[in-house]
Residue frames as a rotation matrix with the C-alpha (Angstrom) as fourth column:
UNK 1
-0.493 -0.243 -0.836 19.78
-0.451 -0.750 0.484 -0.70
-0.744 0.615 0.260 7.82
UNK 2
-0.995 0.088 0.052 18.46
0.093 0.568 0.817 -3.46
0.042 0.818 -0.574 5.52
UNK 3
-0.286 0.950 -0.128 14.96
0.906 0.225 -0.359 -2.98
-0.312 -0.219 -0.924 6.93
UNK 4
0.027 0.217 -0.976 15.06
0.012 -0.976 -0.216 0.75
-1.000 -0.006 -0.029 6.24
UNK 5
-0.827 -0.364 -0.429 16.13
-0.430 -0.083 0.899 -0.06
-0.363 0.928 -0.088 2.67
UNK 6
-0.773 0.610 0.176 13.13
0.632 0.718 0.292 -2.41
0.051 0.337 -0.940 2.35
UNK 7
0.050 0.797 -0.601 10.79
0.695 -0.460 -0.552 0.29
-0.717 -0.390 -0.577 3.69
UNK 8
-0.095 -0.149 -0.984 12.20
-0.350 -0.920 0.174 3.01
-0.932 0.361 0.035 1.41
UNK 9
-0.965 -0.259 -0.027 12.35
-0.131 0.393 0.910 0.63
-0.225 0.882 -0.413 -1.58
UNK 10
-0.435 0.888 0.151 8.68
0.883 0.453 -0.122 -0.23
-0.177 0.080 -0.981 -1.15
UNK 11
0.218 0.492 -0.843 7.80
0.363 -0.843 -0.398 3.45
-0.906 -0.219 -0.362 -0.79
UNK 12
-0.441 -0.482 -0.757 9.79
-0.472 -0.593 0.652 4.46
-0.764 0.645 0.034 -3.88
UNK 13
-0.964 0.120 0.238 8.40
0.258 0.639 0.725 1.65
-0.065 0.760 -0.647 -6.06
UNK 14
-0.124 0.986 -0.114 4.88
0.907 0.066 -0.417 2.57
-0.403 -0.155 -0.902 -5.01
UNK 15
0.238 0.224 -0.945 5.25
0.080 -0.974 -0.211 6.31
-0.968 -0.026 -0.250 -5.63
UNK 16
-0.687 -0.568 -0.452 7.04
-0.413 -0.207 0.887 5.76
-0.598 0.796 -0.092 -8.95
UNK 17
-0.839 0.416 0.350 4.43
0.543 0.676 0.499 3.35
-0.029 0.609 -0.793 -10.32
UNK 18
0.148 0.911 -0.386 1.64
0.778 -0.348 -0.523 5.72
-0.610 -0.223 -0.760 -9.28
UNK 19
-0.067 -0.260 -0.963 3.39
-0.278 -0.922 0.269 8.57
-0.958 0.286 -0.011 -11.08
UNK 20
-0.960 -0.279 -0.033 3.72
-0.127 0.327 0.936 6.46
-0.250 0.903 -0.350 -14.24
UNK 21
-0.456 0.866 0.203 0.04
0.872 0.480 -0.091 5.49
-0.176 0.136 -0.975 -14.00
UNK 22
0.255 0.564 -0.786 -1.00
0.405 -0.800 -0.442 9.15
-0.878 -0.205 -0.433 -13.64
UNK 23
-0.235 -0.468 -0.852 1.12
-0.506 -0.690 0.518 10.20
-0.830 0.553 -0.074 -16.60
UNK 24
-0.891 -0.334 -0.307 0.63
-0.431 0.414 0.802 7.29
-0.141 0.847 -0.513 -19.00
UNK 25
-0.743 0.667 0.058 -2.79
0.669 0.736 0.101 5.76
0.025 0.114 -0.993 -18.28
UNK 26
-0.602 0.611 0.514 -5.90
-0.236 -0.751 0.616 7.71
0.763 0.250 0.597 -19.23
UNK 27
-0.813 0.338 0.475 -8.18
-0.516 -0.039 -0.856 8.13
-0.271 -0.940 0.206 -16.24
UNK 28
0.082 0.946 0.315 -10.86
-0.694 0.281 -0.663 5.41
-0.715 -0.164 0.680 -16.22
UNK 29
0.410 0.063 -0.910 -9.67
-0.855 0.373 -0.360 3.55
0.316 0.926 0.207 -19.32
UNK 30
0.545 -0.159 0.823 -9.12
-0.371 0.835 0.406 -0.22
-0.752 -0.527 0.396 -18.91
UNK 31
0.188 -0.587 -0.787 -6.17
-0.943 0.117 -0.312 -1.82
0.275 0.801 -0.532 -20.71
UNK 32
0.965 0.190 0.183 -5.93
-0.230 0.945 0.234 -5.60
-0.128 -0.268 0.955 -20.90
UNK 33
0.050 -0.999 0.009 -2.46
-0.984 -0.047 0.174 -6.98
-0.174 -0.017 -0.985 -20.13
UNK 34
-0.973 -0.224 0.054 -3.26
-0.215 0.967 0.134 -10.71
-0.082 0.119 -0.990 -19.88
UNK 35
-0.552 0.807 -0.212 -6.51
-0.300 0.045 0.953 -11.94
0.778 0.589 0.217 -21.42
UNK 36
0.400 0.913 -0.075 -9.37
-0.145 0.144 0.979 -11.91
0.905 -0.381 0.190 -18.88
UNK 37
0.417 -0.318 -0.851 -6.90
0.811 0.553 0.191 -11.87
0.410 -0.770 0.489 -16.01
UNK 38
-0.157 -0.592 -0.790 -4.75
0.809 -0.536 0.241 -8.74
-0.566 -0.601 0.564 -15.60
UNK 39
0.428 0.392 0.814 -5.71
0.771 -0.629 -0.103 -5.18
0.472 0.672 -0.571 -16.48
UNK 40
-0.790 -0.505 -0.348 -4.49
0.605 -0.737 -0.302 -1.65
-0.104 -0.449 0.888 -15.91
UNK 41
0.180 0.846 0.502 -7.17
0.710 -0.465 0.528 0.89
0.680 0.261 -0.685 -15.06
UNK 42
-0.827 -0.556 0.081 -6.31
0.397 -0.681 -0.615 4.29
0.397 -0.477 0.784 -13.63
UNK 43
0.382 0.920 0.087 -8.72
0.545 -0.300 0.783 5.55
0.747 -0.251 -0.616 -10.99
UNK 44
-0.596 -0.443 0.669 -8.58
-0.285 -0.662 -0.693 8.09
0.750 -0.604 0.269 -8.18
UNK 45
0.044 0.566 -0.823 -9.65
0.652 0.608 0.453 6.56
0.757 -0.556 -0.343 -4.91
UNK 46
-0.227 -0.059 0.972 -10.75
-0.443 -0.883 -0.157 9.17
0.867 -0.466 0.174 -2.35
UNK 47
0.720 0.505 0.476 -11.58
-0.661 0.292 0.691 6.43
0.210 -0.812 0.544 0.14
UNK 48
-0.278 -0.749 0.601 -9.97
-0.793 0.533 0.296 3.33
-0.542 -0.394 -0.742 1.52
UNK 49
-0.950 -0.088 0.298 -10.61
0.054 0.897 0.438 -0.29
-0.306 0.433 -0.848 0.46
UNK 50
-0.429 0.803 0.413 -13.60
0.894 0.312 0.323 -0.48
0.130 0.508 -0.851 -1.90
UNK 51
-0.480 0.132 0.867 -13.92
0.187 -0.950 0.249 3.31
0.857 0.282 0.431 -1.55
UNK 52
0.353 0.574 -0.739 -15.06
0.871 0.088 0.484 3.07
0.343 -0.814 -0.468 2.07
UNK 53
0.257 -0.135 -0.957 -15.03
0.633 -0.724 0.272 6.49
-0.730 -0.676 -0.100 3.78
UNK 54
-0.164 -0.324 0.932 -14.79
0.965 -0.250 0.083 8.09
0.206 0.913 0.353 0.32
UNK 55
0.171 0.161 0.972 -14.18
0.325 -0.940 0.098 11.83
0.930 0.299 -0.214 0.46
UNK 56
0.982 0.182 0.059 -13.36
-0.003 -0.294 0.956 11.84
0.191 -0.938 -0.288 4.17
UNK 57
0.352 -0.936 0.033 -9.70
0.061 -0.012 -0.998 12.79
0.934 0.353 0.053 3.84
UNK 58
-0.109 -0.420 0.901 -9.19
-0.830 -0.460 -0.315 13.94
0.547 -0.782 -0.299 7.45
UNK 59
0.639 0.421 0.643 -10.75
-0.713 0.638 0.291 10.80
-0.288 -0.645 0.708 8.89
UNK 60
0.945 -0.296 -0.143 -8.73
0.175 0.821 -0.544 8.53
0.278 0.489 0.827 6.62
UNK 61
0.130 -0.951 0.280 -5.48
-0.158 -0.298 -0.941 10.36
0.979 0.078 -0.189 7.36
UNK 62
0.055 -0.047 0.997 -6.19
-0.979 -0.200 0.044 10.19
0.198 -0.979 -0.057 11.09
UNK 63
0.861 0.335 0.382 -6.97
-0.412 0.900 0.139 6.47
-0.298 -0.278 0.913 11.00
UNK 64
0.813 -0.576 -0.079 -4.05
0.343 0.585 -0.735 5.53
0.470 0.571 0.673 8.80
UNK 65
0.103 -0.785 0.611 -1.70
-0.464 -0.581 -0.668 7.85
0.880 -0.215 -0.424 10.68
UNK 66
0.324 0.101 0.941 -2.62
-0.940 0.144 0.308 6.17
-0.105 -0.984 0.142 13.95
UNK 67
0.974 0.035 0.224 -2.16
-0.010 0.994 -0.110 2.70
-0.226 0.105 0.968 12.50
UNK 68
0.557 -0.826 0.082 1.19
0.180 0.024 -0.983 3.71
0.811 0.563 0.162 11.02
UNK 69
0.108 -0.497 0.861 2.29
-0.846 -0.501 -0.183 5.04
0.522 -0.709 -0.474 14.42
UNK 70
0.653 0.206 0.729 1.44
-0.616 0.704 0.352 1.69
-0.441 -0.679 0.587 16.00
UNK 71
0.943 -0.310 0.124 3.25
0.324 0.759 -0.565 -0.25
0.081 0.573 0.816 13.26
UNK 72
0.392 -0.834 0.389 6.23
-0.256 -0.505 -0.825 2.11
0.884 0.224 -0.411 13.58
UNK 73
0.242 -0.261 0.934 6.49
-0.970 -0.055 0.236 1.33
-0.010 -0.964 -0.267 17.29
UNK 74
0.835 0.095 0.541 6.33
-0.148 0.987 0.055 -2.40
-0.529 -0.126 0.839 16.54
UNK 75
0.826 -0.554 0.103 8.94
0.219 0.148 -0.964 -1.94
0.519 0.819 0.243 13.81
UNK 76
0.201 -0.769 0.607 11.34
-0.676 -0.557 -0.482 -0.09
0.709 -0.314 -0.632 16.13
UNK 77
0.400 0.012 0.916 10.80
-0.829 0.430 0.357 -2.62
-0.390 -0.903 0.182 18.90
UNK 78
0.951 0.008 0.310 11.41
0.105 0.932 -0.348 -5.53
-0.291 0.363 0.885 16.52
UNK 79
0.660 -0.738 0.138 14.57
0.019 -0.167 -0.986 -3.97
0.751 0.654 -0.096 15.09
UNK 80
-0.008 -0.696 0.718 16.06
-0.764 -0.460 -0.454 -3.38
0.646 -0.552 -0.528 18.53
UNK 81
0.883 0.295 0.364 15.38
-0.461 0.690 0.558 -6.78
-0.086 -0.661 0.746 20.04
UNK 82
-0.008 -0.938 0.347 18.43
-0.732 0.242 0.637 -8.78
-0.681 -0.249 -0.688 20.99
UNK 83
-0.706 -0.118 0.698 17.17
0.286 0.854 0.434 -11.72
-0.648 0.506 -0.570 18.92
UNK 84
-0.470 0.505 -0.724 15.59
-0.733 -0.680 0.002 -10.19
-0.491 0.532 0.690 15.83
UNK 85
0.072 0.571 0.818 12.83
0.442 0.717 -0.539 -11.93
-0.894 0.401 -0.201 13.95
UNK 86
-0.807 -0.550 -0.216 14.19
0.067 -0.449 0.891 -11.07
-0.587 0.704 0.399 10.48
UNK 87
-0.666 0.611 0.427 10.99
0.682 0.268 0.681 -12.04
0.302 0.745 -0.595 8.65
UNK 88
0.312 0.811 -0.495 8.84
0.934 -0.357 0.004 -9.95
-0.174 -0.463 -0.869 10.97
UNK 89
-0.139 -0.445 -0.884 11.14
0.258 -0.879 0.402 -6.94
-0.956 -0.172 0.237 10.57
UNK 90
-0.973 -0.210 0.095 10.94
0.131 -0.163 0.978 -7.18
-0.190 0.964 0.187 6.78
UNK 91
-0.316 0.934 0.166 7.16
0.893 0.234 0.385 -7.67
0.321 0.270 -0.908 6.88
UNK 92
0.349 0.401 -0.847 6.78
0.729 -0.684 -0.023 -4.57
-0.589 -0.609 -0.531 9.06
UNK 93
-0.526 -0.641 -0.558 9.13
0.107 -0.701 0.705 -2.59
-0.843 0.312 0.438 6.79
UNK 94
-0.912 0.213 0.352 7.20
0.380 0.109 0.919 -3.50
0.157 0.971 -0.180 3.63
UNK 95
0.040 0.983 -0.179 3.85
0.987 -0.012 0.158 -2.81
0.153 -0.183 -0.971 5.29
UNK 96
0.212 -0.016 -0.977 5.03
0.511 -0.851 0.125 0.57
-0.833 -0.526 -0.172 6.54
UNK 97
-0.820 -0.554 -0.141 6.51
0.138 -0.431 0.892 1.45
-0.555 0.712 0.430 3.14
UNK 98
-0.634 0.662 0.399 3.17
0.649 0.174 0.741 0.75
0.421 0.729 -0.540 1.46
UNK 99
0.295 0.780 -0.552 1.14
0.950 -0.301 0.084 2.54
-0.101 -0.549 -0.829 4.12
UNK 100
-0.152 -0.445 -0.882 3.42
0.347 -0.860 0.374 5.57
-0.925 -0.250 0.286 3.91
UNK 101
-0.939 -0.189 0.286 3.07
0.319 -0.177 0.931 5.64
-0.125 0.966 0.227 0.11
UNK 102
-0.189 0.953 0.236 -0.73
0.812 0.016 0.583 5.77
0.552 0.302 -0.777 0.29
UNK 103
0.332 0.280 -0.901 -0.66
0.844 -0.516 0.150 8.20
-0.422 -0.810 -0.407 3.23
UNK 104
-0.516 -0.637 -0.572 1.66
0.306 -0.762 0.571 10.67
-0.800 0.120 0.588 1.46
UNK 105
-0.894 0.204 0.398 -0.28
0.373 -0.149 0.916 10.59
0.247 0.967 0.057 -1.77
UNK 106
0.091 0.986 -0.140 -3.62
0.910 -0.026 0.414 11.03
0.405 -0.165 -0.899 -0.02
UNK 107
0.175 -0.117 -0.978 -2.19
0.705 -0.679 0.208 13.91
-0.688 -0.725 -0.037 2.03
UNK 108
-0.736 -0.583 -0.343 -0.74
0.163 -0.645 0.747 15.64
-0.657 0.494 0.570 -1.07
UNK 109
-0.960 0.279 -0.032 -3.48
-0.066 -0.115 0.991 14.93
0.273 0.953 0.129 -3.64
UNK 110
-0.385 0.864 0.324 -6.58
-0.867 -0.219 -0.447 14.07
-0.315 -0.453 0.834 -1.62
UNK 111
0.807 0.580 -0.112 -6.79
-0.581 0.746 -0.324 10.65
-0.105 0.326 0.939 -3.29
UNK 112
-0.125 -0.806 0.579 -4.76
-0.326 0.585 0.743 7.54
-0.937 -0.096 -0.335 -3.97
UNK 113
0.000 0.033 -0.999 -3.92
-1.000 0.021 0.001 6.46
0.021 0.999 0.033 -7.50
UNK 114
0.019 0.070 0.997 -5.06
-0.216 0.974 -0.064 2.89
-0.976 -0.214 0.033 -8.11
UNK 115
0.066 -0.070 -0.995 -4.28
-0.975 -0.216 -0.049 1.11
-0.211 0.974 -0.082 -11.38
UNK 116
-0.889 -0.405 -0.212 -4.02
-0.440 0.884 0.158 -2.68
0.124 0.234 -0.964 -10.97
UNK 117
0.147 0.977 0.156 -7.06
-0.952 0.183 -0.244 -4.82
-0.267 -0.112 0.957 -11.71
UNK 118
-0.924 -0.379 -0.047 -7.10
-0.381 0.904 0.193 -8.60
-0.030 0.196 -0.980 -11.52
UNK 119
-0.763 0.641 0.078 -10.06
0.646 0.756 0.104 -10.59
0.008 0.130 -0.992 -12.79
UNK 120
-0.850 0.500 0.166 -12.67
-0.441 -0.848 0.294 -8.19
0.288 0.177 0.941 -14.03
UNK 121
-0.624 0.723 -0.297 -16.15
0.772 0.629 -0.091 -8.57
0.121 -0.286 -0.951 -12.65
UNK 122
0.381 0.888 0.256 -19.11
0.788 -0.457 0.413 -6.57
0.484 0.044 -0.874 -11.45
UNK 123
0.895 -0.128 0.428 -17.20
-0.294 -0.889 0.350 -4.51
0.336 -0.439 -0.833 -8.87
UNK 124
0.547 -0.735 -0.402 -13.58
0.691 0.667 -0.279 -5.69
0.473 -0.125 0.872 -8.85
UNK 125
0.714 -0.383 -0.587 -11.01
0.296 -0.594 0.748 -4.11
-0.635 -0.708 -0.311 -6.56
UNK 126
0.627 -0.627 0.463 -8.54
0.352 -0.302 -0.886 -1.81
0.696 0.718 0.031 -8.26
UNK 127
0.876 -0.350 -0.331 -5.39
0.312 -0.111 0.944 -1.31
-0.367 -0.930 0.012 -6.25
UNK 128
0.681 -0.732 0.007 -1.73
-0.545 -0.513 -0.663 -0.22
0.489 0.448 -0.748 -6.34
UNK 129
0.005 -0.775 -0.632 1.64
0.112 0.628 -0.770 -1.56
0.994 -0.067 0.090 -5.17
UNK 130
-0.657 -0.188 0.730 1.20
-0.637 -0.377 -0.672 -0.02
0.402 -0.907 0.128 -1.72
UNK 131
0.343 0.881 0.326 -1.95
-0.939 0.314 0.142 -2.08
0.023 -0.355 0.935 -1.26
UNK 132
0.652 -0.191 -0.734 -0.09
-0.115 0.932 -0.345 -5.23
0.749 0.309 0.586 -2.32
UNK 133
-0.445 -0.896 0.017 2.75
-0.072 0.017 -0.997 -4.46
0.893 -0.444 -0.072 0.12
UNK 134
-0.420 0.373 0.827 0.30
-0.897 -0.308 -0.317 -3.82
0.136 -0.875 0.464 2.97
UNK 135
0.653 0.744 -0.139 -1.63
-0.729 0.668 0.152 -7.02
0.206 0.002 0.979 2.26
UNK 136
0.542 -0.481 -0.689 1.35
0.124 0.857 -0.500 -9.35
0.831 0.186 0.524 1.95
UNK 137
-0.553 -0.746 0.370 3.25
-0.241 -0.282 -0.929 -7.67
0.797 -0.603 -0.024 4.79
UNK 138
-0.139 0.607 0.783 0.23
-0.985 -0.165 -0.046 -8.01
0.101 -0.777 0.621 7.07
UNK 139
0.832 0.410 -0.375 -0.30
-0.414 0.907 0.072 -11.66
0.369 0.095 0.924 6.17
UNK 140
0.096 -0.893 -0.440 3.39
0.155 0.450 -0.880 -12.35
0.983 0.016 0.182 6.76
UNK 141
-0.521 -0.282 0.806 3.21
-0.651 -0.480 -0.589 -10.65
0.553 -0.831 0.066 10.17
UNK 142
0.499 0.783 0.372 0.42
-0.857 0.382 0.345 -12.99
0.128 -0.491 0.862 11.27
UNK 143
0.900 -0.130 -0.416 2.55
0.058 0.982 -0.182 -16.03
0.432 0.140 0.891 10.49
UNK 144
0.050 -0.998 -0.038 5.89
0.354 0.053 -0.934 -14.62
0.934 0.034 0.356 11.65
UNK 145
0.117 0.030 0.993 4.88
-0.726 -0.679 0.106 -12.99
0.678 -0.733 -0.057 14.91
UNK 146
-0.668 -0.409 -0.621 6.24
0.137 0.754 -0.643 -14.84
0.731 -0.515 -0.448 17.91
UNK 147
0.438 0.898 -0.033 3.65
0.101 -0.013 0.995 -15.63
0.893 -0.439 -0.096 20.52
């Protein structure tokens, strides 16, 4: 049950922060939060990381749906093992929560709302909480997976 709570908590935080960004941040405008370090900038990303596959909604949904199916199987298998790897279960839950947040928004709107920008530069990545959850969950899985 605690893993489902982690998954749903990640999903809810992601969807809520995206909703706030859509309502409160003007599209495209950059707001500095911490001098030269942390910014908010609302964009609509029709692609994946760095706008790869931009505008190819069906392809992106198919790819991410397939990956989520694989992760879901790993999640279920990990949860039902006699000796659970608690860290791995949480990492999978957080990763799935983030992936589901981006998947649902892309399916509903045709894009993902990105709004977090760290270290401005020529072409900095702008991301959201789902992206953070996917990144950290995936990194944790590498270190927590039992060989």
